[in-house]
C-alpha positions as CSV (number, residue, x, y, z in Angstrom):
1,M,-0.3,0.2,-0.2
2,S,2.7,2.3,0.8
3,I,4.7,1.7,-2.2
4,S,1.5,2.8,-4.4
5,L,1.2,5.8,-2.0
6,V,4.7,7.1,-3.0
7,G,4.5,6.2,-6.8
8,A,0.8,8.4,-6.9
9,G,2.8,11.1,-4.9
10,R,5.7,11.2,-7.4
11,Y,3.2,11.4,-10.6
12,W,1.2,14.1,-9.0
13,S,4.1,15.8,-8.9
14,T,5.3,15.5,-11.9
15,I,2.1,16.9,-13.6
16,I,2.1,20.0,-11.0
17,K,5.8,20.6,-12.1
18,R,4.5,20.4,-15.9
19,E,1.4,22.6,-15.0
20,L,3.7,25.2,-13.3
21,E,6.3,24.9,-16.4
22,A,3.6,25.3,-19.0
23,E,2.5,28.3,-17.0
24,L,5.6,29.6,-16.6
25,L,6.2,29.8,-20.3
26,Y,2.9,31.7,-20.6
27,R,3.4,34.0,-18.3
28,G,7.1,35.0,-19.2
29,D,5.8,35.0,-23.3
30,Q,2.6,37.7,-21.9
31,I,5.0,39.6,-20.4
32,R,7.9,39.5,-23.2
33,E,4.9,40.4,-25.5
34,A,3.8,43.4,-23.4
35,I,7.4,44.3,-23.5
36,A,7.2,44.7,-27.1
37,S,4.4,46.3,-26.9
38,Y,5.3,49.1,-24.9
39,Y,8.4,49.9,-26.8
40,N,6.9,49.5,-30.6
41,N,3.5,52.1,-29.4
42,S,5.2,54.8,-28.8
43,P,3.3,57.8,-28.6
44,G,3.5,60.5,-31.5
45,G,6.9,61.2,-32.2
46,Q,8.7,59.9,-28.7
47,A,11.8,57.9,-29.2
48,K,10.7,54.1,-28.3
49,T,12.0,52.8,-24.8
50,Y,11.6,49.8,-22.7
51,P,9.2,50.7,-19.7
52,R,11.6,52.3,-16.6
53,K,9.2,49.5,-14.4
54,F,6.9,46.7,-14.5
55,S,3.8,48.7,-13.2
56,D,4.2,50.6,-16.5
57,L,3.1,47.7,-18.6
58,L,-0.1,47.7,-16.7
59,K,-0.8,51.5,-17.6
60,D,1.8,53.4,-19.4
61,P,2.2,56.5,-18.2
62,R,2.9,57.7,-21.7
63,Y,-0.8,58.2,-22.4
64,P,-2.8,60.6,-20.9
65,G,-5.8,58.0,-21.2
66,V,-5.4,54.0,-20.1
67,K,-3.3,52.0,-22.0
68,R,-2.4,48.8,-21.1
69,H,0.2,46.7,-22.6
70,L,-0.7,43.8,-20.0
71,R,-3.7,42.8,-18.7
72,K,-3.1,41.5,-15.1
73,W,0.4,41.5,-12.6
74,Y,1.9,38.3,-13.3
75,T,4.1,37.0,-10.7
76,D,6.8,33.7,-11.3
77,P,4.8,30.5,-10.8
78,M,8.2,28.3,-10.3
79,N,8.9,30.9,-6.9
80,R,5.5,30.5,-5.1
81,G,4.2,33.1,-6.7
82,N,7.2,35.8,-5.7
83,E,8.5,38.4,-8.4
84,W,10.6,37.8,-11.2
85,V,13.9,38.9,-11.7
86,Y,13.9,41.6,-13.9
87,I,16.9,41.9,-17.0
88,L,17.4,45.9,-17.4
89,D,19.3,47.4,-20.4
90,A,21.8,50.0,-20.0
91,S,19.5,52.8,-18.8
92,Q,18.2,50.9,-16.1
93,R,15.1,50.0,-17.9
94,L,12.6,46.4,-18.0
95,K,13.7,44.6,-21.4
96,G,12.6,41.4,-19.9
97,V,12.3,38.9,-17.0
98,H,13.4,35.3,-15.4
99,S,12.4,32.7,-12.7
100,A,14.5,33.0,-9.6
101,H,13.8,29.0,-9.1
102,Q,16.9,27.0,-9.7
103,G,15.2,23.5,-9.9
104,R,16.0,21.6,-13.1
105,P,13.4,22.0,-15.6
106,L,11.2,18.8,-16.7
107,K,10.5,20.2,-20.2
108,T,13.8,20.1,-22.6
109,G,12.6,20.0,-25.9
110,N,9.6,21.3,-28.1
111,F,9.7,25.0,-27.2
112,P,7.8,27.2,-29.7
113,A,10.8,28.9,-32.0
114,D,11.1,32.3,-29.8
115,Y,12.1,30.0,-27.0
116,R,14.7,26.9,-28.6
117,E,17.3,27.9,-26.8
118,F,15.4,26.7,-23.7
119,E,15.8,23.3,-24.7
120,R,19.8,23.6,-23.2
121,A,18.4,25.2,-19.9
122,Q,20.0,23.4,-17.0
123,S,17.4,25.4,-14.3
124,Y,13.8,27.4,-14.5
125,A,16.5,30.8,-14.0
126,D,17.9,30.1,-17.5
127,W,14.2,30.2,-19.4
128,V,14.8,33.5,-19.9
129,F,11.7,36.0,-21.5
130,V,13.5,39.3,-23.4
131,F,12.4,41.4,-26.5
132,V,15.6,42.2,-28.6
133,P,14.0,45.4,-31.5
134,T,14.7,44.3,-35.0
135,K,16.6,46.7,-36.3
């Protein structure tokens, strides 16, 4: 009986970890897309820049009305809902995020084209969601 309970516990643990990985990919991609939207939608003649802080994605301060690039505040699902590790450019503006979790990913293949480099990741912290503008 205890052997089957241990097996069932491992099975459910694996399922939960896979769901958290899927959520990490979804949330990270949403944030990367929001940063891209902020960067590419500068109001009338202003230079394209990254947001100063994460909350600028929820309500863009460059517009007089409400302009949202991200519909809700996403936390890091692998890090028990804590904040992401922010990736900043040279002028200290937000260009991406990654998880602080050092665990080894179960998923090692079949990533979307934008995230092929995740196949070589040693930890979830290596799953980096960064917007890089095309020139």
